[in-house]
C-alpha positions in Angstrom: -81.2 -213.4 97.0 -83.7 -216.1 96.6 -83.5 -218.2 93.4 -86.2 -220.5 92.3 -85.6 -223.0 89.5 -88.0 -222.6 86.5 -88.3 -226.4 86.8 -89.8 -226.2 90.3 -93.3 -227.5 90.5 -96.1 -225.2 91.7 -98.7 -226.1 94.4 -102.0 -224.8 93.1 -105.4 -224.4 94.9 -106.6 -227.7 93.5 -103.7 -229.5 95.1 -104.7 -228.2 98.5 -108.4 -229.1 98.0 -107.4 -232.6 96.9 -105.2 -233.0 99.9 -108.1 -231.9 102.2 -110.6 -234.3 100.5 -108.3 -237.2 100.6 -107.6 -236.7 104.3 -111.2 -236.3 105.1 -112.1 -239.5 103.2 -109.8 -241.5 105.4 -112.1 -241.0 108.4 -110.5 -242.5 111.5 -107.4 -243.5 109.5 -106.3 -240.0 108.9 -102.5 -239.6 108.6 -102.4 -236.0 109.9 -101.4 -234.2 106.7 -100.8 -230.5 106.9 -103.3 -230.0 104.0 -100.8 -227.8 102.1 -101.1 -229.7 98.8 -97.6 -231.2 98.8 -98.7 -234.8 98.3 -101.0 -234.1 95.4 -98.4 -231.9 93.8 -95.9 -234.7 94.0 -98.5 -237.0 92.5 -98.7 -234.6 89.5 -95.0 -234.4 89.3 -94.7 -238.3 89.2 -97.4 -238.4 86.6 -95.6 -235.8 84.5 -98.6 -233.4 84.5 -97.4 -230.9 87.1 -97.3 -227.2 86.4 -93.8 -225.7 86.7 -92.6 -222.2 87.3 -91.6 -222.0 83.6 -95.2 -222.7 82.7 -96.3 -219.6 84.7 -94.2 -217.4 82.5 -96.2 -218.1 79.3 -99.9 -217.2 79.8 -101.1 -219.6 77.0 -99.1 -222.6 78.2 -100.2 -222.0 81.8 -103.9 -221.8 80.8 -103.7 -224.9 78.6 -102.0 -227.0 81.3 -104.3 -225.6 84.0 -107.4 -226.6 81.9 -106.1 -230.1 81.3 -105.2 -230.7 85.0 -108.4 -229.2 86.4 -110.5 -231.3 84.0 -109.1 -234.4 85.6 -109.1 -233.0 89.2 -112.7 -231.8 88.9 -113.8 -235.3 87.8 -112.3 -236.6 91.0 -113.8 -233.8 93.1 -117.3 -234.4 91.7 -117.4 -238.2 91.2 -115.2 -239.6 93.9 -115.5 -237.0 96.6 -119.0 -235.5 95.8 -117.4 -232.0 96.0 -117.8 -228.9 93.9 -115.5 -228.4 90.9 -112.9 -225.6 90.9 -113.1 -222.9 88.2 -110.2 -222.6 85.8 -110.9 -218.9 85.5 -110.7 -218.3 89.2 -107.2 -219.9 89.4 -106.0 -218.3 86.2 -107.1 -214.8 87.4 -105.3 -215.4 90.6 -102.0 -215.8 88.7 -102.6 -213.3 85.8 
């Protein structure tokens, strides 16, 4: 049986996109990331804004945290990386 802690952090689509954009922005200095979103998820964990398994269990809490995190990430996508924002609804519907 596989057990997953409710305190485990979740890698979401915006982590993967941020990983890709960060790697792309490095140009010739790329580090060869796997583009799986692990680094950006750890950044959220360290900043204490990461979404955990327990947050997925409560629809309202998940939506609230997702909206807060995506607002910040979408500013990065648009302003720093000149990339399209990610829809809260698209991610939310993927999980609910």
